[in-house]
MIDOSE-1310 file (N, C-alpha, C; in nm, 2 decimals, decimal comma, always signed):
residues 275
xxxx	+0,09/-0,12/-0,01/+0,02/+0,00/+0,00/+0,08/+0,12/+0,00; +0,05/+0,25/-0,06/+0,13/+0,36/-0,08/+0,13/+0,42/+0,04; +0,23/+0,48/+0,10/+0,23/+0,55/+0,18/+0,18/+0,72/+0,16; +0,14/+0,78/+0,28/+0,10/+0,92/+0,28/+0,19/+1,02/+0,19
xxxx	+0,31/+0,97/+0,21/+0,42/+1,06/+0,11/+0,39/+1,04/-0,04; +0,38/+0,90/-0,05/+0,37/+0,88/-0,20/+0,23/+0,94/-0,26; +0,12/+0,95/-0,19/+0,01/+0,96/-0,23/+0,03/+1,09/-0,27; +0,08/+1,16/-0,18/+0,07/+1,34/-0,15/+0,13/+1,37/-0,30
xxxx	+0,26/+1,31/-0,33/+0,33/+1,31/-0,42/+0,25/+1,29/-0,57; +0,19/+1,22/-0,57/+0,07/+1,17/-0,67/-0,01/+1,28/-0,71; -0,06/+1,34/-0,61/-0,13/+1,43/-0,60/-0,11/+1,54/-0,65; +0,03/+1,60/-0,61/+0,09/+1,69/-0,66/+0,10/+1,69/-0,82
xxxx	+0,15/+1,56/-0,85/+0,18/+1,55/-1,00/+0,06/+1,54/-1,09; -0,05/+1,50/-1,05/-0,16/+1,52/-1,13/-0,21/+1,65/-1,14; -0,21/+1,74/-1,02/-0,28/+1,86/-1,03/-0,17/+1,95/-1,11; -0,07/+1,93/-1,11/+0,03/+2,00/-1,22/-0,03/+1,97/-1,36
xxxx	-0,03/+1,85/-1,41/-0,06/+1,81/-1,52/-0,19/+1,86/-1,55; -0,28/+1,85/-1,47/-0,42/+1,93/-1,49/-0,44/+2,07/-1,51; -0,36/+2,14/-1,47/-0,32/+2,27/-1,46/-0,28/+2,29/-1,66; -0,19/+2,22/-1,68/-0,13/+2,21/-1,82/-0,25/+2,15/-1,92
xxxx	-0,30/+2,06/-1,89/-0,42/+2,03/-1,98/-0,55/+2,13/-1,99; -0,54/+2,20/-1,87/-0,69/+2,30/-1,89/-0,64/+2,40/-1,98; -0,51/+2,45/-1,95/-0,47/+2,54/-2,03/-0,43/+2,53/-2,16; -0,43/+2,40/-2,21/-0,42/+2,34/-2,34/-0,56/+2,37/-2,40
xxxx	-0,67/+2,30/-2,33/-0,76/+2,32/-2,36/-0,84/+2,44/-2,40; -0,81/+2,55/-2,30/-0,86/+2,69/-2,32/-0,78/+2,75/-2,47; -0,67/+2,72/-2,51/-0,60/+2,78/-2,60/-0,65/+2,73/-2,74; -0,69/+2,60/-2,73/-0,75/+2,48/-2,82/-0,86/+2,54/-2,86
xxxx	-0,95/+2,55/-2,75/-1,07/+2,63/-2,80/-1,08/+2,73/-2,85; -1,00/+2,86/-2,83/-0,99/+2,96/-2,93/-0,93/+2,94/-3,03; -0,85/+2,90/-3,04/-0,80/+2,84/-3,18/-0,90/+2,75/-3,27; -0,99/+2,68/-3,23/-1,07/+2,60/-3,29/-1,19/+2,73/-3,35
xxxx	-1,23/+2,80/-3,26/-1,34/+2,91/-3,29/-1,31/+2,97/-3,39; -1,18/+3,02/-3,38/-1,10/+3,11/-3,50/-1,08/+3,03/-3,65; -1,07/+2,89/-3,62/-1,05/+2,79/-3,74/-1,20/+2,79/-3,82; -1,28/+2,75/-3,71/-1,42/+2,73/-3,77/-1,50/+2,84/-3,83
xxxx	-1,43/+2,95/-3,78/-1,47/+3,09/-3,85/-1,43/+3,11/-3,98; -1,30/+3,07/-4,00/-1,22/+3,10/-4,14/-1,27/+2,98/-4,24; -1,32/+2,86/-4,17/-1,35/+2,76/-4,26/-1,46/+2,83/-4,34; -1,58/+2,85/-4,26/-1,67/+2,91/-4,31/-1,70/+3,02/-4,39
xxxx	-1,59/+3,12/-4,35/-1,58/+3,22/-4,45/-1,53/+3,19/-4,60; -1,45/+3,10/-4,59/-1,39/+3,06/-4,74/-1,48/+2,94/-4,81; -1,59/+2,92/-4,74/-1,63/+2,80/-4,82/-1,73/+2,86/-4,90; -1,80/+2,99/-4,92/-1,86/+3,02/-5,01/-1,80/+3,09/-5,15
xxxx	-1,68/+3,13/-5,13/-1,58/+3,17/-5,23/-1,52/+3,03/-5,31; -1,49/+2,90/-5,22/-1,46/+2,80/-5,30/-1,57/+2,73/-5,36; -1,70/+2,73/-5,33/-1,84/+2,68/-5,37/-1,84/+2,77/-5,52; -1,81/+2,90/-5,51/-1,85/+2,96/-5,63/-1,72/+2,90/-5,73
xxxx	-1,61/+2,88/-5,71/-1,47/+2,83/-5,75/-1,53/+2,70/-5,87; -1,57/+2,61/-5,75/-1,60/+2,46/-5,79/-1,70/+2,44/-5,87; -1,82/+2,56/-5,86/-1,92/+2,55/-5,99/-1,88/+2,63/-6,12; -1,77/+2,70/-6,12/-1,73/+2,75/-6,23/-1,66/+2,65/-6,30
xxxx	-1,58/+2,55/-6,22/-1,52/+2,45/-6,27/-1,61/+2,35/-6,35; -1,69/+2,33/-6,27/-1,81/+2,23/-6,30/-1,84/+2,26/-6,41; -1,89/+2,38/-6,45/-1,97/+2,45/-6,59/-1,87/+2,42/-6,69; -1,76/+2,45/-6,67/-1,62/+2,41/-6,77/-1,62/+2,28/-6,81
xxxx	-1,60/+2,21/-6,69/-1,57/+2,07/-6,73/-1,69/+2,00/-6,80; -1,82/+2,01/-6,77/-1,91/+1,97/-6,84/-1,94/+1,81/-6,83; -1,92/+1,74/-6,95/-1,97/+1,59/-6,91/-1,82/+1,53/-6,97; -1,68/+1,58/-6,94/-1,56/+1,50/-6,99/-1,53/+1,39/-6,93
xxxx	-1,48/+1,29/-7,00/-1,46/+1,16/-6,96/-1,33/+1,16/-6,88; -1,32/+1,08/-6,77/-1,21/+1,07/-6,70/-1,14/+0,93/-6,70; -1,02/+0,91/-6,71/-0,95/+0,80/-6,68/-0,91/+0,74/-6,57; -0,88/+0,60/-6,57/-0,84/+0,55/-6,44/-0,68/+0,47/-6,46
xxxx	-0,66/+0,45/-6,59/-0,55/+0,38/-6,63/-0,41/+0,49/-6,58; -0,39/+0,52/-6,47/-0,22/+0,61/-6,46/-0,15/+0,54/-6,38; -0,04/+0,60/-6,41/+0,09/+0,53/-6,34/+0,11/+0,52/-6,21; +0,04/+0,60/-6,12/+0,04/+0,57/-5,98/-0,04/+0,69/-5,94
xxxx	-0,05/+0,72/-5,81/-0,12/+0,81/-5,73/-0,04/+0,89/-5,64; -0,03/+1,03/-5,65/+0,03/+1,15/-5,60/-0,04/+1,18/-5,48; -0,01/+1,13/-5,35/-0,11/+1,16/-5,24/-0,06/+1,31/-5,18; -0,17/+1,40/-5,12/-0,13/+1,50/-5,05/-0,20/+1,48/-4,92
xxxx	-0,14/+1,48/-4,81/-0,20/+1,44/-4,69/-0,19/+1,51/-4,59; -0,29/+1,60/-4,53/-0,29/+1,69/-4,43/-0,30/+1,63/-4,30; -0,19/+1,65/-4,20/-0,17/+1,61/-4,09/-0,16/+1,75/-4,01; -0,09/+1,73/-3,89/-0,07/+1,83/-3,80/+0,09/+1,83/-3,75
xxxx	+0,14/+1,95/-3,72/+0,28/+1,98/-3,66/+0,28/+1,93/-3,51; +0,15/+1,92/-3,43/+0,19/+1,88/-3,28/+0,09/+1,75/-3,28; +0,10/+1,68/-3,15/+0,03/+1,59/-3,12/-0,08/+1,64/-3,03; -0,10/+1,54/-2,91/-0,21/+1,57/-2,84/-0,34/+1,59/-2,90
xxxx	-0,38/+1,53/-2,99/-0,52/+1,57/-3,06/-0,59/+1,43/-3,10; -0,62/+1,36/-2,97/-0,68/+1,26/-2,99/-0,64/+1,16/-3,11; -0,69/+1,09/-3,17/-0,71/+1,00/-3,31/-0,66/+1,09/-3,43; -0,67/+1,21/-3,42/-0,67/+1,29/-3,53/-0,57/+1,23/-3,64
xxxx	-0,42/+1,25/-3,61/-0,33/+1,20/-3,71/-0,32/+1,03/-3,72; -0,38/+0,97/-3,63/-0,36/+0,81/-3,65/-0,46/+0,78/-3,76; -0,57/+0,85/-3,74/-0,70/+0,82/-3,83/-0,67/+0,85/-3,97; -0,57/+0,96/-4,03/-0,53/+1,03/-4,15/-0,45/+0,89/-4,20
xxxx	-0,34/+0,87/-4,09/-0,24/+0,75/-4,15/-0,31/+0,62/-4,19; -0,40/+0,57/-4,10/-0,47/+0,43/-4,13/-0,55/+0,46/-4,27; -0,59/+0,56/-4,26/-0,66/+0,63/-4,42/-0,56/+0,61/-4,54; -0,46/+0,64/-4,52/-0,35/+0,63/-4,63/-0,30/+0,53/-4,66
xxxx	-0,28/+0,45/-4,55/-0,22/+0,33/-4,54/-0,31/+0,20/-4,64; -0,44/+0,25/-4,60/-0,53/+0,14/-4,66/-0,58/+0,16/-4,81; -0,50/+0,28/-4,84/-0,51/+0,31/-5,03/-0,39/+0,32/-5,09; -0,26/+0,34/-5,02/-0,18/+0,37/-5,11/-0,09/+0,26/-5,18
xxxx	-0,05/+0,26/-5,30/+0,00/+0,13/-5,34/+0,15/+0,20/-5,37; +0,23/+0,06/-5,44/+0,38/+0,04/-5,45/+0,44/+0,14/-5,52; +0,37/+0,21/-5,63/+0,40/+0,32/-5,73/+0,39/+0,45/-5,67; +0,29/+0,45/-5,60/+0,25/+0,59/-5,54/+0,37/+0,65/-5,48
xxxx	+0,35/+0,81/-5,47/+0,42/+0,93/-5,42/+0,32/+0,98/-5,31; +0,42/+1,03/-5,19/+0,35/+1,10/-5,11/+0,39/+1,23/-5,06; +0,31/+1,31/-5,03/+0,33/+1,45/-4,99/+0,24/+1,46/-4,85; +0,34/+1,44/-4,77/+0,26/+1,48/-4,59/+0,27/+1,61/-4,57
xxxx	+0,20/+1,70/-4,52/+0,18/+1,84/-4,49/+0,16/+1,85/-4,33; +0,26/+1,84/-4,25/+0,26/+1,83/-4,10/+0,37/+1,75/-4,06; +0,44/+1,81/-3,96/+0,53/+1,72/-3,88/+0,51/+1,58/-3,84; +0,39/+1,56/-3,79/+0,34/+1,45/-3,72/+0,36/+1,30/-3,86
xxxx	+0,39/+1,35/-3,98/+0,40/+1,27/-4,07/+0,56/+1,21/-4,07; +0,63/+1,25/-3,99/+0,77/+1,23/-4,00/+0,81/+1,05/-3,98; +0,70/+1,01/-3,87/+0,71/+0,87/-3,87/+0,68/+0,76/-3,97; +0,62/+0,81/-4,07/+0,56/+0,75/-4,17/+0,67/+0,77/-4,30
xxxx	+0,75/+0,87/-4,28/+0,83/+0,90/-4,37/+0,96/+0,79/-4,37; +1,01/+0,78/-4,22/+1,12/+0,69/-4,18/+1,08/+0,56/-4,22; +0,95/+0,53/-4,24/+0,91/+0,37/-4,26/+0,92/+0,36/-4,43; +0,87/+0,46/-4,51/+0,90/+0,49/-4,63/+0,99/+0,53/-4,73
xxxx	+1,07/+0,60/-4,64/+1,19/+0,72/-4,70/+1,17/+0,75/-4,82; +1,20/+0,72/-4,94/+1,23/+0,79/-5,05/+1,09/+0,84/-5,10; +1,00/+0,74/-5,10/+0,85/+0,79/-5,15/+0,78/+0,90/-5,08; +0,82/+0,92/-5,01/+0,75/+1,03/-4,90/+0,86/+1,16/-4,90
xxxx	+0,76/+1,25/-4,88/+0,81/+1,38/-4,85/+0,73/+1,45/-4,74; +0,79/+1,53/-4,66/+0,72/+1,59/-4,53/+0,75/+1,72/-4,57; +0,65/+1,84/-4,54/+0,71/+1,98/-4,49/+0,63/+2,02/-4,38; +0,66/+2,14/-4,31/+0,59/+2,18/-4,22/+0,43/+2,24/-4,27
xxxx	+0,34/+2,21/-4,17/+0,20/+2,26/-4,18/+0,19/+2,42/-4,24; +0,27/+2,51/-4,14/+0,26/+2,64/-4,15/+0,28/+2,70/-4,29; +0,38/+2,61/-4,37/+0,40/+2,64/-4,49/+0,27/+2,64/-4,62; +0,17/+2,61/-4,55/+0,04/+2,64/-4,65/-0,02/+2,79/-4,62
xxxx	+0,04/+2,86/-4,53/-0,01/+2,99/-4,49/+0,05/+3,08/-4,62; +0,14/+3,06/-4,66/+0,22/+3,12/-4,77/+0,18/+3,08/-4,90; +0,15/+3,20/-4,98/+0,10/+3,18/-5,14/+0,18/+3,10/-5,22; +0,36/+3,15/-5,19/+0,43/+3,11/-5,28/+0,44/+2,93/-5,26
xxxx	+0,42/+2,90/-5,12/+0,43/+2,75/-5,11/+0,30/+2,70/-5,17; +0,20/+2,76/-5,17/+0,06/+2,71/-5,22/+0,10/+2,68/-5,38; +0,15/+2,82/-5,45/+0,19/+2,78/-5,60/+0,29/+2,68/-5,62; +0,39/+2,66/-5,54/+0,49/+2,57/-5,58/+0,39/+2,43/-5,59
xxxx	+0,32/+2,40/-5,51/+0,31/+2,28/-5,49/+0,15/+2,27/-5,59; +0,09/+2,39/-5,64/+0,03/+2,37/-5,74/+0,11/+2,34/-5,89; +0,22/+2,40/-5,89/+0,29/+2,37/-6,00/+0,35/+2,20/-6,00; +0,38/+2,16/-5,90/+0,43/+2,01/-5,87/+0,31/+1,92/-5,91
xxxx	+0,19/+1,95/-5,89/+0,08/+1,85/-5,89/+0,02/+1,87/-6,04; +0,05/+2,01/-6,10/+0,00/+1,97/-6,26/+0,11/+1,92/-6,33; +0,26/+1,92/-6,30/+0,36/+1,86/-6,34/+0,33/+1,72/-6,35; +0,33/+1,66/-6,23/+0,32/+1,51/-6,22/+0,20/+1,44/-6,28
xxxx	+0,09/+1,53/-6,33/-0,02/+1,49/-6,39/-0,01/+1,49/-6,52; +0,07/+1,57/-6,59/+0,06/+1,62/-6,72/+0,17/+1,54/-6,79; +0,26/+1,53/-6,68/+0,42/+1,46/-6,75/+0,46/+1,37/-6,71; +0,42/+1,31/-6,58/+0,43/+1,20/-6,53/+0,33/+1,11/-6,53
xxxx	+0,23/+1,13/-6,54/+0,14/+1,06/-6,56/+0,06/+0,99/-6,41; +0,05/+1,09/-6,32/+0,00/+1,07/-6,18/-0,12/+1,11/-6,16; -0,24/+1,04/-6,10/-0,34/+1,10/-6,08/-0,30/+1,18/-5,95; -0,39/+1,27/-5,87/-0,33/+1,34/-5,75/-0,50/+1,35/-5,68
xxxx	-0,45/+1,29/-5,56/-0,54/+1,30/-5,46/-0,52/+1,32/-5,35; -0,61/+1,36/-5,23/-0,58/+1,41/-5,13/-0,69/+1,37/-4,99; -0,62/+1,35/-4,89/-0,66/+1,30/-4,79/-0,66/+1,40/-4,67; -0,77/+1,44/-4,62/-0,77/+1,54/-4,50/-0,88/+1,50/-4,39
xxxx	-0,89/+1,57/-4,32/-1,00/+1,56/-4,20/-1,09/+1,65/-4,22; -1,23/+1,61/-4,26/-1,35/+1,66/-4,30/-1,41/+1,72/-4,15; -1,45/+1,82/-4,13/-1,52/+1,89/-3,99/-1,65/+1,88/-4,02; -1,72/+1,80/-3,96/-1,88/+1,78/-3,95/-1,94/+1,83/-3,85
xxxx	-1,88/+1,81/-3,73/-1,94/+1,87/-3,61/-1,84/+1,89/-3,52; -1,86/+1,99/-3,41/-1,78/+1,99/-3,26/-1,72/+1,85/-3,20; -1,78/+1,74/-3,26/-1,79/+1,60/-3,18/-1,76/+1,53/-3,29; -1,73/+1,54/-3,42/-1,76/+1,44/-3,54/-1,64/+1,50/-3,65
xxxx	-1,53/+1,45/-3,69/-1,42/+1,44/-3,79/-1,43/+1,31/-3,86; -1,41/+1,37/-3,99/-1,42/+1,24/-4,09/-1,30/+1,23/-4,18; -1,19/+1,15/-4,14/-1,08/+1,13/-4,27/-1,15/+1,14/-4,41; -1,10/+1,22/-4,49/-1,18/+1,19/-4,64/-1,07/+1,20/-4,74
xxxx	-1,11/+1,14/-4,87/-1,04/+1,11/-4,97/-1,07/+1,17/-5,08; -1,03/+1,28/-5,14/-1,09/+1,32/-5,27/-0,99/+1,35/-5,42; -1,01/+1,37/-5,50/-0,94/+1,35/-5,64/-0,97/+1,50/-5,65; -0,80/+1,53/-5,68/-0,79/+1,71/-5,70/-0,77/+1,67/-5,88
xxxx	-0,70/+1,63/-5,94/-0,68/+1,55/-6,09/-0,67/+1,43/-6,11; -0,74/+1,38/-6,19/-0,83/+1,47/-6,30/-0,95/+1,51/-6,24; -0,99/+1,64/-6,30/-1,10/+1,70/-6,22/-1,23/+1,61/-6,24; -1,30/+1,59/-6,14/-1,41/+1,51/-6,15/-1,54/+1,59/-6,19
xxxx	-1,62/+1,54/-6,27/-1,75/+1,60/-6,29/-1,84/+1,66/-6,19; -1,85/+1,77/-6,19/-1,95/+1,81/-6,05/-2,08/+1,85/-6,10; -2,15/+1,81/-6,02/-2,31/+1,83/-6,06/-2,32/+1,98/-6,00; -2,40/+2,05/-6,08/-2,42/+2,20/-6,11/-2,56/+2,21/-6,06
xxxx	-2,66/+2,13/-6,11/-2,77/+2,17/-6,07/-2,88/+2,06/-6,09; -2,98/+2,05/-6,01/-3,10/+1,93/-6,04/-3,21/+1,97/-6,14; -3,18/+2,10/-6,17/-3,29/+2,14/-6,29/-3,27/+2,11/-6,41; -3,35/+2,04/-6,47/-3,36/+1,99/-6,60/-3,33/+2,07/-6,71
xxxx	-3,41/+2,19/-6,72/-3,41/+2,30/-6,79/-3,24/+2,35/-6,78; -3,19/+2,40/-6,66/-3,07/+2,45/-6,67/-2,97/+2,36/-6,71; -2,96/+2,23/-6,68/-2,88/+2,12/-6,73/-2,88/+2,14/-6,87; -2,98/+2,13/-6,93/-3,01/+2,11/-7,11/-2,94/+2,26/-7,15
xxxx	-2,97/+2,40/-7,08/-2,89/+2,51/-7,14/-2,76/+2,51/-7,11; -2,71/+2,44/-7,03/-2,54/+2,45/-6,99/-2,50/+2,34/-7,08; -2,56/+2,26/-7,15/-2,51/+2,14/-7,25/-2,51/+2,21/-7,39; -2,56/+2,34/-7,42/-2,53/+2,37/-7,55/-2,47/+2,53/-7,53
xxxx	-2,40/+2,55/-7,42/-2,32/+2,68/-7,40/-2,19/+2,66/-7,47; -2,17/+2,76/-7,53/-2,05/+2,79/-7,62/-1,91/+2,85/-7,52; -1,83/+2,77/-7,54/-1,68/+2,86/-7,45/-1,60/+2,89/-7,56; -1,55/+2,98/-7,50/-1,42/+3,05/-7,60/-1,31/+3,10/-7,51
xxxx	-1,19/+3,01/-7,53/-1,19/+2,91/-7,58/-1,23/+2,79/-7,59; -1,22/+2,70/-7,62/-1,31/+2,56/-7,62/-1,27/+2,50/-7,47; -1,38/+2,42/-7,44/-1,37/+2,37/-7,31/-1,22/+2,34/-7,25; -1,19/+2,24/-7,30/-1,05/+2,17/-7,24/-0,96/+2,27/-7,25
xxxx	-0,91/+2,36/-7,33/-0,85/+2,47/-7,29/-0,85/+2,58/-7,19; -1,00/+2,62/-7,17/-1,02/+2,68/-7,07/-1,01/+2,61/-6,92; -1,07/+2,48/-6,93/-1,04/+2,42/-6,80/-0,88/+2,40/-6,74; -0,79/+2,37/-6,82/-0,65/+2,41/-6,83/-0,62/+2,50/-6,79
xxxx	-0,66/+2,59/-6,80/-0,62/+2,74/-6,75/-0,67/+2,78/-6,61; -0,78/+2,73/-6,58/-0,84/+2,74/-6,46/-0,80/+2,65/-6,37; -0,73/+2,53/-6,38/-0,68/+2,43/-6,31/-0,61/+2,50/-6,19; -0,53/+2,60/-6,20/-0,44/+2,63/-6,11/-0,49/+2,74/-6,03
xxxx	-0,60/+2,77/-6,05/-0,72/+2,85/-5,99/-0,80/+2,76/-5,91; -0,81/+2,65/-5,93/-0,91/+2,55/-5,85/-0,82/+2,45/-5,79; -0,71/+2,42/-5,80/-0,60/+2,33/-5,74/-0,57/+2,42/-5,58; -0,53/+2,57/-5,64/-0,51/+2,65/-5,54/-0,60/+2,66/-5,42
xxxx	-0,72/+2,69/-5,45/-0,84/+2,70/-5,39/-0,87/+2,59/-5,30; -0,86/+2,49/-5,40/-0,88/+2,36/-5,33/-0,78/+2,33/-5,19; -0,65/+2,35/-5,21/-0,56/+2,34/-5,11/-0,59/+2,42/-5,00; -0,64/+2,55/-5,00/-0,68/+2,66/-4,92/-0,78/+2,59/-4,87
xxxx	-0,90/+2,55/-4,92/-1,02/+2,48/-4,86/-0,99/+2,39/-4,75; -0,90/+2,27/-4,81/-0,88/+2,14/-4,70/-0,82/+2,16/-4,58; -0,71/+2,26/-4,58/-0,63/+2,31/-4,52/-0,70/+2,38/-4,42; -0,80/+2,47/-4,45/-0,89/+2,52/-4,35/-1,00/+2,43/-4,27
xxxx	-1,03/+2,33/-4,35/-1,12/+2,24/-4,29/-1,04/+2,14/-4,20; -0,91/+2,11/-4,24/-0,82/+2,03/-4,13/-0,80/+2,12/-4,01; -0,78/+2,25/-4,05/-0,71/+2,30/-3,89/-0,84/+2,33/-3,81; -0,99/+2,34/-3,88/-1,07/+2,36/-3,73/-1,11/+2,19/-3,70
xxxx	-1,09/+2,06/-3,79/-1,07/+1,97/-3,74/-0,96/+1,93/-3,63; -0,83/+1,97/-3,67/-0,71/+1,95/-3,54/-0,75/+2,03/-3,44; -0,76/+2,16/-3,44/-0,77/+2,21/-3,31/-0,93/+2,18/-3,23; -1,05/+2,15/-3,29/-1,13/+2,11/-3,21/-1,11/+1,96/-3,18
xxxx	-1,03/+1,87/-3,22/-1,00/+1,73/-3,19/-0,93/+1,76/-3,05; -0,81/+1,86/-3,04/-0,72/+1,85/-2,94/-0,78/+1,91/-2,81; -0,87/+2,01/-2,88/-0,95/+2,10/-2,75/-1,03/+1,95/-2,66; -1,11/+1,88/-2,76/-1,17/+1,79/-2,67/-1,09/+1,64/-2,63
xxxx	-1,00/+1,63/-2,65/-0,87/+1,55/-2,59/-0,85/+1,61/-2,45; -0,80/+1,73/-2,46/-0,77/+1,80/-2,34/-0,88/+1,82/-2,24; -0,99/+1,83/-2,31/-1,12/+1,87/-2,20/-1,12/+1,66/-2,14; -1,10/+1,59/-2,22/-1,12/+1,47/-2,16/-1,03/+1,43/-2,06
xxxx	-0,88/+1,48/-2,08/-0,77/+1,44/-2,01/-0,80/+1,53/-1,87; -0,86/+1,64/-1,90/-0,88/+1,72/-1,78/-0,96/+1,67/-1,68; -1,06/+1,61/-1,74/-1,17/+1,54/-1,67/-1,13/+1,44/-1,61; -1,05/+1,35/-1,67/-0,99/+1,24/-1,61/-0,91/+1,26/-1,50
xxxx	-0,81/+1,37/-1,49/-0,75/+1,43/-1,41/-0,81/+1,46/-1,26; -0,90/+1,55/-1,30/-0,97/+1,56/-1,21/-1,06/+1,46/-1,12; -1,09/+1,34/-1,18/-1,13/+1,21/-1,09/-1,07/+1,14/-1,05; -0,92/+1,12/-1,10/-0,83/+1,07/-1,07/-0,77/+1,15/-0,91
xxxx	-0,76/+1,27/-0,92/-0,71/+1,37/-0,81/-0,85/+1,33/-0,70; -0,97/+1,33/-0,72/-1,06/+1,30/-0,64/-1,06/+1,15/-0,55; -1,01/+1,06/-0,63/-0,98/+0,92/-0,59/-0,86/+0,92/-0,49; -0,75/+0,99/-0,53/-0,63/+1,02/-0,44/-0,65/+1,11/-0,31
xxxx	-0,76/+1,20/-0,33/-0,81/+1,29/-0,18/-0,87/+1,19/-0,10; -0,95/+1,09/-0,15/-1,02/+0,99/-0,05/-0,94/+0,90/-0,01; -0,81/+0,88/-0,10/-0,73/+0,74/-0,02/-0,63/+0,81/+0,05; -0,59/+0,94/+0,03/-0,54/+1,04/+0,14/-0,60/+1,06/+0,27
xxxx	-0,71/+1,07/+0,27/-0,79/+1,07/+0,39/-0,80/+0,99/+0,46; -0,83/+0,86/+0,40/-0,86/+0,74/+0,45/-0,71/+0,72/+0,52; -0,58/+0,73/+0,45/-0,45/+0,68/+0,52/-0,43/+0,76/+0,64; -0,48/+0,91/+0,64/-0,46/+1,00/+0,74/-0,54/+0,95/+0,89
xxxx	-0,63/+0,91/+0,83/-0,73/+0,86/+0,92/-0,71/+0,78/+1,01; -0,65/+0,63/+0,93/-0,59/+0,54/+0,98/-0,47/+0,56/+1,07; -0,36/+0,64/+1,03/-0,26/+0,66/+1,10/-0,30/+0,75/+1,26; -0,41/+0,81/+1,23/-0,42/+0,88/+1,37/-0,51/+0,78/+1,45
xxxx	-0,57/+0,71/+1,37/-0,62/+0,59/+1,47/-0,54/+0,52/+1,53; -0,43/+0,49/+1,46/-0,33/+0,38/+1,51/-0,27/+0,47/+1,62; -0,23/+0,59/+1,59/-0,14/+0,69/+1,69/-0,22/+0,67/+1,81; -0,35/+0,69/+1,82/-0,45/+0,69/+1,94/-0,43/+0,56/+2,01
xxxx	-0,45/+0,47/+1,92/-0,47/+0,36/+1,99/-0,31/+0,28/+2,05; -0,22/+0,36/+2,02/-0,08/+0,35/+2,05/-0,08/+0,39/+2,23; -0,12/+0,51/+2,19/-0,11/+0,62/+2,34/-0,21/+0,54/+2,44; -0,35/+0,50/+2,39/-0,41/+0,46/+2,49/-0,34/+0,29/+2,54
xxxx	-0,27/+0,24/+2,45/-0,20/+0,12/+2,51/-0,10/+0,14/+2,59; -0,02/+0,25/+2,57/+0,09/+0,29/+2,65/+0,02/+0,33/+2,79; -0,06/+0,39/+2,77/-0,13/+0,43/+2,91/-0,20/+0,33/+2,99; -0,21/+0,26/+2,94/-0,25/+0,13/+3,01/-0,15/+0,04/+3,05
xxx	-0,05/+0,03/+3,01/+0,04/-0,04/+3,05/+0,12/+0,04/+3,16; +0,11/+0,15/+3,17/+0,17/+0,21/+3,28/+0,07/+0,20/+3,41; -0,03/+0,17/+3,43/-0,13/+0,14/+3,51/-0,08/+0,05/+3,59
């Protein structure tokens, strides 16, 4: 059985950790609210870009016989976010093939790079905040698609609600047909729309805008998921710490009570022996 001193040390340790997790919970909560707001503000713009691309892409045929897949995977730089990063890696491992290449955005992807070595590149998540890096990735994506015959897919965490985050896979290139409207009249009108230059050339010119917008959109979506997931994890850790602290307090008080009872018994026993 633990001594009172050992129990006291545990209480101090748990109390210190609780202060840290509580502080991290508050910080993550603020970041979560900011990220969710940024995600919502960007959604309207991206939806318009997606609609425009959908109008141009029309009924173009897509192919599936590519040399391989270039994966863009959004993770995080930091841990302590529940299953956020593990769920992303599980999704990647379940789909990756031997001919594929991977770009992981987030330092938590280094463990996977150490396993796969040359086929995986890892960059800092913060680099997506810089437009020149987004442009660099956009150019690389187009080169891999047109010159090296790779289709391009992204894996990120979709924010559904404050308690629900879904690892999601989407295709960036080739651009998939995007549903514009369920209205039959509008669909027929779109079918006879004339484009200048022709659809294929116009689509190729707009791809850069679409890819750039897509990357920003999934980055903001992932940020909202990451910070909210970390907030939930720290909230759960704080709650567990408080429960453990309550249990330790009970154990400590029982130990003190037993020690006091023993001391009283020894005093009474000593007094009786002197009679």
